[in-house]
C-alpha positions in Angstrom: 84.5 134.4 40.5 82.5 132.1 42.7 82.1 132.6 46.5 81.7 129.5 48.7 82.2 129.3 52.5 83.8 126.2 54.1 84.9 125.4 57.6 88.5 124.6 56.8 90.6 125.4 53.8 93.9 123.5 53.3 96.3 124.8 50.7 98.6 122.0 49.4 97.9 118.3 49.1 101.4 117.0 49.8 102.8 115.2 52.9 101.5 117.6 55.5 98.3 118.7 53.8 97.3 115.0 53.4 98.0 114.2 57.0 96.1 117.2 58.2 93.1 116.5 56.0 92.8 112.9 57.2 93.1 113.9 60.9 90.6 116.7 60.8 88.1 114.7 58.8 86.7 113.0 61.9 85.3 116.4 63.0 82.8 116.3 60.1 83.6 119.9 59.3 83.5 120.9 55.6 87.1 120.7 54.6 88.4 121.6 51.2 92.0 121.2 50.0 93.3 123.1 47.0 96.3 121.6 45.2 97.9 123.3 42.2 99.0 120.1 40.6 97.1 117.0 39.3 96.2 113.7 40.8 98.9 111.4 39.3 98.2 108.1 37.6 100.9 105.7 38.8 100.6 103.7 35.5 102.2 106.7 33.8 105.2 107.0 36.1 108.6 106.6 34.5 109.2 103.6 36.7 106.8 101.7 34.5 108.8 102.5 31.4 112.2 101.5 29.9 113.2 105.1 29.4 112.6 106.1 33.0 116.0 107.8 33.3 115.3 110.0 30.3 111.9 111.0 31.8 113.6 111.7 35.2 115.9 114.1 33.5 113.0 116.0 31.8 109.3 116.0 32.6 109.7 114.2 35.9 112.8 116.0 37.0 112.8 117.0 40.7 113.7 120.6 39.8 110.6 122.6 38.7 112.7 124.9 36.4 113.8 121.8 34.4 110.4 120.1 34.7 108.4 123.1 33.6 105.0 121.4 33.8 101.8 123.5 33.8 101.4 123.0 37.6 105.0 124.2 38.3 106.1 127.7 39.1 109.5 129.1 38.2 112.1 129.7 41.0 115.0 132.1 40.7 117.8 130.1 42.3 120.8 131.9 40.7 122.0 133.0 44.1 122.1 129.5 45.6 124.6 126.7 45.0 121.9 124.2 45.9 118.9 124.0 43.6 115.3 123.4 44.6 113.7 120.0 44.4 109.9 119.8 44.7 106.9 118.3 43.0 103.4 119.9 42.5 100.8 117.2 42.6 98.6 115.3 45.1 101.2 113.7 47.2 103.7 116.6 46.6 107.3 115.7 47.0 106.5 112.3 48.4 105.7 111.2 44.8 109.4 111.5 44.0 111.2 111.0 47.3 113.3 108.0 48.1 111.1 107.1 51.2 113.8 107.4 53.8 111.7 107.8 57.0 113.7 108.4 60.2 112.5 110.3 63.2 114.4 113.2 64.7 116.5 112.5 67.8 115.5 114.0 71.2 118.6 116.2 71.0 117.4 117.8 67.8 114.7 119.7 69.7 117.3 121.2 72.1 120.3 122.3 70.1 120.6 125.6 71.9 120.5 124.1 75.3 123.0 121.3 74.3 125.3 123.1 71.9 124.6 126.8 72.2 123.5 127.3 68.6 120.3 128.2 66.9 117.2 127.9 69.1 115.4 125.2 71.0 112.0 124.0 69.6 109.0 125.0 71.7 108.0 121.3 71.8 110.1 118.2 72.4 110.5 114.6 71.2 108.0 113.3 73.7 105.3 115.5 72.4 105.7 114.2 68.9 106.4 110.5 69.7 102.7 109.4 69.6 102.2 111.3 66.3 105.4 109.7 64.8 103.8 106.4 65.7 100.5 107.3 64.1 102.2 108.6 61.0 104.3 105.4 60.6 101.1 103.3 61.0 99.3 105.2 58.3 102.3 105.3 55.9 103.7 101.8 56.2 107.3 101.7 57.2 109.8 98.9 56.7 112.6 98.6 59.4 114.0 96.8 62.4 113.3 97.8 66.0 116.0 98.5 68.5 118.4 100.9 66.8 120.8 102.0 69.6 121.0 105.5 68.0 117.4 106.1 69.1 115.4 105.8 72.3 113.0 102.8 72.4 110.1 103.7 70.2 106.5 102.6 69.6 106.7 102.3 65.8 104.7 99.9 63.7 107.1 98.3 61.2 106.9 95.7 58.5 110.1 93.6 57.9 113.1 95.7 56.8 114.1 96.0 53.2 116.8 93.5 52.1 120.3 94.9 52.3 121.2 93.5 48.9 124.9 93.0 47.9 125.6 96.7 48.2 124.3 96.9 51.7 126.1 93.8 52.8 129.4 95.0 51.3 129.2 98.3 53.1 128.0 96.8 56.3 131.2 94.9 56.4 133.1 98.2 56.0 131.3 99.6 59.0 131.9 96.5 61.0 135.6 96.6 60.3 135.8 100.1 61.7 133.4 99.4 64.6 131.0 102.1 63.5 127.2 102.1 63.9 124.8 101.0 61.1 121.2 99.9 61.1 118.6 98.9 58.5 116.9 102.1 57.5 113.3 103.0 58.4 111.9 103.4 54.9 108.4 104.2 53.7 108.5 101.3 51.3 106.5 98.2 52.3 107.9 94.7 52.1 104.6 92.9 52.5 100.9 93.8 51.7 99.8 96.7 53.8 96.6 98.7 53.8 95.5 97.4 50.4 98.9 98.1 48.8 101.3 95.7 47.2 104.9 95.2 48.4 108.0 96.4 46.7 109.2 94.4 43.6 112.6 96.1 43.3 111.9 98.3 40.2 114.8 100.5 41.3 113.3 103.8 40.0 111.8 105.0 43.3 112.7 108.6 42.7 110.5 108.8 39.6 107.2 107.7 41.3 106.4 104.2 42.4 104.2 102.5 39.8 103.8 99.5 42.2 102.3 101.7 45.0 104.7 100.2 47.5 106.3 103.5 48.4 104.4 105.5 51.0 103.6 108.7 49.1 100.7 110.5 50.7 98.5 110.2 47.6 98.3 106.4 48.3 98.5 106.5 52.1 96.5 109.4 53.6 94.4 110.7 50.7 92.3 107.6 50.0 91.2 107.6 53.7 90.6 111.4 53.8 88.5 111.3 50.7 86.4 108.4 52.0 85.9 110.4 55.2 84.4 113.3 53.2 87.3 115.7 52.6 86.9 117.6 49.3 90.1 117.7 47.1 90.3 120.2 44.2 93.3 119.8 41.9 94.9 122.2 39.4 93.9 125.1 41.7 96.8 127.7 42.1 96.3 130.0 45.1 97.3 133.6 44.4 96.7 135.1 47.9 95.1 134.5 51.2 92.4 137.0 51.9 91.8 138.9 55.2 89.0 140.8 56.7 88.9 144.2 58.4 89.6 142.4 61.7 92.8 141.0 60.4 91.5 137.4 60.3 92.0 135.2 57.3 88.8 134.9 55.3 89.8 132.4 52.6 91.8 132.6 49.3 91.7 133.7 45.7 92.9 131.1 43.3 93.0 130.2 39.6 91.3 127.0 38.5 92.4 124.6 35.8 90.9 126.8 33.1 92.8 129.8 34.4 89.6 131.4 35.8 89.9 133.4 39.0 87.9 131.9 41.9 87.3 132.8 45.5 86.7 130.5 48.4 85.8 131.7 51.9 86.9 129.8 55.0 86.7 130.0 58.8 90.2 128.5 59.1 93.0 128.5 56.6 95.9 125.9 56.8 99.0 126.3 54.7 100.8 123.1 53.6 102.8 124.4 50.6 106.4 123.5 51.6 109.3 125.7 52.8 109.4 127.7 49.5 105.7 127.7 48.5 104.4 128.8 52.0 106.6 132.0 52.3 105.9 132.8 48.7 102.2 132.8 49.3 102.4 134.7 52.6 104.6 137.3 51.0 102.2 137.6 48.0 99.3 138.1 50.4 99.8 141.7 51.1 97.1 144.0 52.4 96.6 147.2 54.3 96.7 145.3 57.5 99.8 143.3 56.4 101.9 145.5 54.0 105.0 143.2 54.4 103.1 140.0 53.8 100.7 138.0 55.8 101.7 136.8 59.3 105.0 138.7 59.0 105.1 141.1 61.9 108.4 139.4 63.0 109.9 140.0 59.5 110.9 136.3 59.5 108.6 134.9 56.8 111.0 133.5 54.2 114.1 133.8 56.5 116.2 131.0 57.9 115.9 128.7 54.9 117.5 125.3 55.6 118.3 122.7 53.0 120.5 119.9 54.4 123.7 120.3 52.3 124.3 116.8 50.9 127.6 115.1 50.2 127.7 112.1 47.9 130.5 109.5 48.3 130.6 106.5 45.9 133.1 103.7 45.7 134.1 101.5 42.7 134.6 97.8 43.5 136.3 95.1 41.6 133.4 92.7 42.0 130.0 93.1 40.4 127.3 94.1 42.8 123.5 94.2 42.4 123.4 97.6 40.8 120.5 99.9 41.0 117.7 97.4 41.3 115.8 97.8 44.6 115.0 100.7 46.9 117.6 103.4 47.1 118.1 103.2 50.9 119.1 100.0 52.6 121.0 101.0 55.8 121.8 104.2 57.7 124.6 105.2 60.1 124.4 107.8 62.8 127.9 107.3 64.1 128.6 111.0 63.6 125.2 112.4 64.5 125.7 114.1 67.8 128.1 117.0 68.4 131.7 116.2 69.1 133.8 119.3 69.7 136.9 117.5 68.4 135.5 117.4 64.9 135.6 121.2 64.4 131.9 121.7 63.9 128.6 121.5 65.8 125.8 119.0 65.3 126.2 116.2 62.8 125.0 114.1 60.0 123.4 110.8 58.9 125.1 108.5 56.4 122.5 106.9 54.1 123.7 103.9 52.2 122.6 103.8 48.6 122.5 101.1 46.0 124.4 101.4 42.7 123.7 103.8 39.9 121.4 103.2 37.0 123.0 102.9 33.5 122.8 106.5 32.3 123.6 108.0 35.7 126.7 105.7 35.8 127.9 107.1 32.5 127.2 110.7 33.4 129.0 110.3 36.8 132.0 108.6 35.2 132.3 111.3 32.6 131.9 114.2 35.0 134.6 112.8 37.3 136.9 111.7 34.5 136.6 108.0 35.2 135.2 107.3 31.8 137.2 108.5 28.8 136.0 109.2 25.3 137.7 107.1 22.6 138.7 103.4 22.3 138.7 102.9 26.1 135.2 104.3 26.6 133.3 101.1 26.9 135.9 99.4 29.0 135.9 102.3 31.4 132.1 102.1 31.6 132.1 98.4 32.3 134.5 99.0 35.2 131.9 101.2 36.8 128.4 99.9 35.9 127.1 97.5 38.6 130.4 98.0 40.5 129.5 101.2 42.3 127.8 101.7 45.6 128.2 104.3 48.3 126.3 106.8 50.4 125.1 110.3 51.0 125.7 112.4 54.1 122.6 114.4 55.2 124.2 117.3 57.0 122.3 119.4 59.6 121.8 122.9 58.3 121.8 125.6 61.0 119.3 128.4 60.5 120.8 131.7 59.2 118.6 134.7 58.5 120.4 135.6 55.3 119.4 132.3 53.8 115.9 133.2 52.5 113.0 133.1 50.2 111.9 136.4 48.8 109.7 137.5 45.8 111.5 138.0 42.5 110.8 141.5 41.2 110.5 140.2 37.6 109.9 136.5 37.4 106.2 135.3 37.4 104.4 132.1 36.9 101.9 131.4 34.1 99.1 133.0 36.1 101.1 136.2 36.7 101.9 135.5 40.3 105.3 136.7 41.5 107.8 133.8 41.7 110.1 133.0 44.6 113.8 133.9 44.7 116.3 131.8 46.7 119.3 133.4 48.3 121.5 130.8 50.1 125.1 130.2 51.0 126.6 127.1 52.6 127.9 127.9 56.1 131.4 127.3 57.2 130.1 124.8 59.8 128.3 122.9 57.0 131.4 122.9 54.8 133.5 121.4 57.7 130.8 118.9 58.3 130.7 117.8 54.7 134.5 117.5 54.6 134.3 115.3 57.7 131.6 113.2 56.1 133.5 112.7 52.9 136.6 111.6 54.9 134.7 109.1 57.0 132.7 107.7 54.2 135.9 107.2 52.2 137.3 105.2 55.1 134.2 103.1 55.1 134.3 102.4 51.4 138.0 101.5 51.5 137.4 99.2 54.4 134.7 97.6 52.4 137.1 97.0 49.5 136.6 100.0 47.1 139.4 100.6 44.7 138.4 104.1 43.8 136.3 106.8 45.6 134.3 109.6 44.0 132.7 112.5 46.0 130.7 115.6 45.4 129.8 118.2 48.1 127.4 119.9 48.1 125.2 118.2 45.7 123.9 120.9 43.3 120.5 119.2 42.8 120.2 118.3 46.5 117.6 120.9 47.6 115.0 118.2 48.5 114.4 119.4 52.1 112.9 122.9 52.4 112.7 124.0 56.0 112.6 126.9 58.4 111.0 129.8 56.5 108.0 130.3 58.9 109.6 129.0 62.1 107.8 127.8 65.2 108.3 129.4 68.6 106.6 130.9 71.6 107.9 134.4 71.1 106.0 136.4 68.4 109.1 138.5 67.7 111.3 135.6 66.9 108.9 133.2 65.2 106.0 133.1 62.8 103.8 130.4 64.4 103.3 129.3 68.0 104.0 125.9 69.5 101.0 124.4 67.8 101.3 125.9 64.3 99.0 128.9 64.8 100.1 132.2 63.4 101.0 134.7 66.0 99.5 137.5 63.9 96.4 135.8 62.4 94.6 133.6 64.8 92.7 131.4 62.3 95.8 130.8 60.1 97.9 127.7 60.6 101.1 126.3 58.9 102.0 122.6 59.0 104.7 122.1 56.4 108.5 122.1 56.8 108.6 125.8 56.9 107.7 125.7 60.6 110.9 123.8 61.6 113.0 125.6 64.2 116.1 123.6 63.2 116.7 121.0 60.6 118.3 118.0 62.4 120.5 115.7 60.4 117.8 113.4 58.9 115.2 113.5 56.2 112.3 115.5 57.4 109.1 113.9 55.9 108.3 111.8 58.9 108.6 114.8 61.2 106.7 117.1 58.8 103.7 114.7 58.9 104.0 114.0 62.7 103.9 117.8 63.2 100.8 118.0 61.0 99.1 115.4 63.0 100.2 117.1 66.2 98.8 120.5 65.1 95.6 118.8 64.0 95.3 117.2 67.4 95.8 120.6 69.1 93.2 122.1 66.8 90.6 119.4 67.6 91.2 119.9 71.3 90.4 123.6 70.9 87.4 123.3 68.6 85.2 125.4 70.9 87.5 128.4 70.4 89.1 127.6 67.0 87.0 130.0 65.0 87.4 132.9 67.5 
């Protein structure tokens, strides 16, 4: 075990850890980031291979229990209808995400004041707006300004992704119904940007972008952070955060790539491990001062897990479309985003329009929904679906509920003997009514666009992409884990910057907000450097 003392220790090199490392680098402090996964080589991504769908079902699956790579840890998800999706590597989940990159709405920070549910955030949209803009500049976002669903923004955008045949067909459906749609803000560049090449429509975005056009944080923030002097250590799995007699964090104990136990000391510890990894590590960091887990005097570490229950709605068309080639997300609709009491639920959802399905997924979907039969009609059935399907998913706001939680499994452990997380989650009645509404409205859109058949699934079993709320932000130490700038109420030199600090989930993909929050917290820390180590 080797002792070393650094100024700042960041745990996790994904979306938030990368943004935090880059922002703090200008202070010239000694910053070390520990990441339990490797630095990926884009040339090895499935998107560079013909068998990318097979790899996506196995070693590059979004679910760690299926993937079972050395950098993964098992997750007990038996008590959840929605399974966890994450990725352990430099870049984290952004390596496999689709790149949809919206902001929250101003209303998302005030759901209690507006709708009488959950809690208001301790910050508002205006506080995050400059950090959204900074994050979008660093990431590279394709889109079109002027979306009427949002306030006027200060975003830097490259030209939007082409709608393609799928987008054009569905846009006509929206237009017939008079409903909102807009080109998606997507972290996939359409022209050269910051030394990266533009999208070439490989169509396998969810397995890692071999082109480098997708704004995963390993190709956006990390090159800049490393050039600025941040030290990145890969294949380092943290077992616990250590504390001193005064209750302050002193660093961490971790296992290196050879399985050897190491210790690193730090004046400040920043957690960026996602909404499952962060509570897992906090709960594993028990001590005499913190018998219930670190920073857990409120009892809320691991509680209020939010996923975004997804509904998928696909239409089958007579004419051949452009299939799966191209980025997944072309347009979005927020026609049903804000609360309308007549709908029978509070809050709302975003409809994200998708391109068609790839060959294997088309077959599996058709078989699962009994649209493709075995026997002599099998190939004809398949031909009626392949390149003739397109549709959308509904990203439904998930309200925080304390019984939805991450705890430690009493038996399951990872390869280093560290207790694994257990997920306990149920879909709320509000979310069920929201998904039903989304399926109904999406069906109307598809039929207006000319679909002859509609297939839907809700919730998507493998849709646990968005992990939020398990170390929530707030001003009251009894009802939150960190304060309004990410600092632990209990441990003054411990910060959290990932999706676990979300007070509510909104109805959009969270990555842009996760990174904007990390930049905001970094800015708050830099403004308080004189007292940061107190």
